[in-house]
N, C-alpha and C positions, 0 to 999 in steps of 0.2 A: 658614050656615057658609062659606066663602070655598073661590073656585072655587080649588082646585090644578091646574097644570101638574107636566108633568115634562120642561127640558128637560136636553138632551145637551151637552157640551161637541166640536165638530166638528174632523174631524183636521182638522189643519192652524192650528190656530185656537186663539188663545191663551186662559185662563180671564178676563180681563179683557176681552179680546171679548165674548168669554160672556155675561158680566153686563151688558155696554153693552147687547147685544140684548135681554136679558130687559128690562132699562131700558127702552128702550121699546116694548114688549110692554106698558107697564106692570104688571107684575107686581117681587118681590123675595124673591132667595136665602130660605129660612127651614130647606135643608137643603142636605149636600152629600153624596155616596153616592160609593168609589170603586170601584173592582173591578180585579182586574186581568185579565189577559186574557192566554191561552194561543194558542198554534200548534203543529203537530204540523209537526216539518218532517224533513224523512231521513228514514232509514228506522229509527228507537230510538221505541222508543214513548216519552216520557217528554215531555209537553210544555217547549217553553221558552214562559217569560214573552216577551212580545210586545209590551205597553201601556199601560196606565192609563185604562182607561175610569172616566169624570165624567161625574155626573151632578148637574145639583140639579132639588133639586122648589119648587116656587115659587108664592106667595100672590099673589091679588092687592092690585095699592096701594088701601091707603082714600082717598075721596074726602075 
């Protein structure tokens, strides 16, 4: 089975930059997972949507 890695899109990085970084590492993305990130601000108990966390599951390129 091919080796899988997980790569997060870093803050202040575009998705294109992340995909280029994955290609330079010798991998290709096979799955994209987006999850909302919530933060509690102020005195309210309700969380506020902060940003999306984007994760790519990648497998090694075959030679």
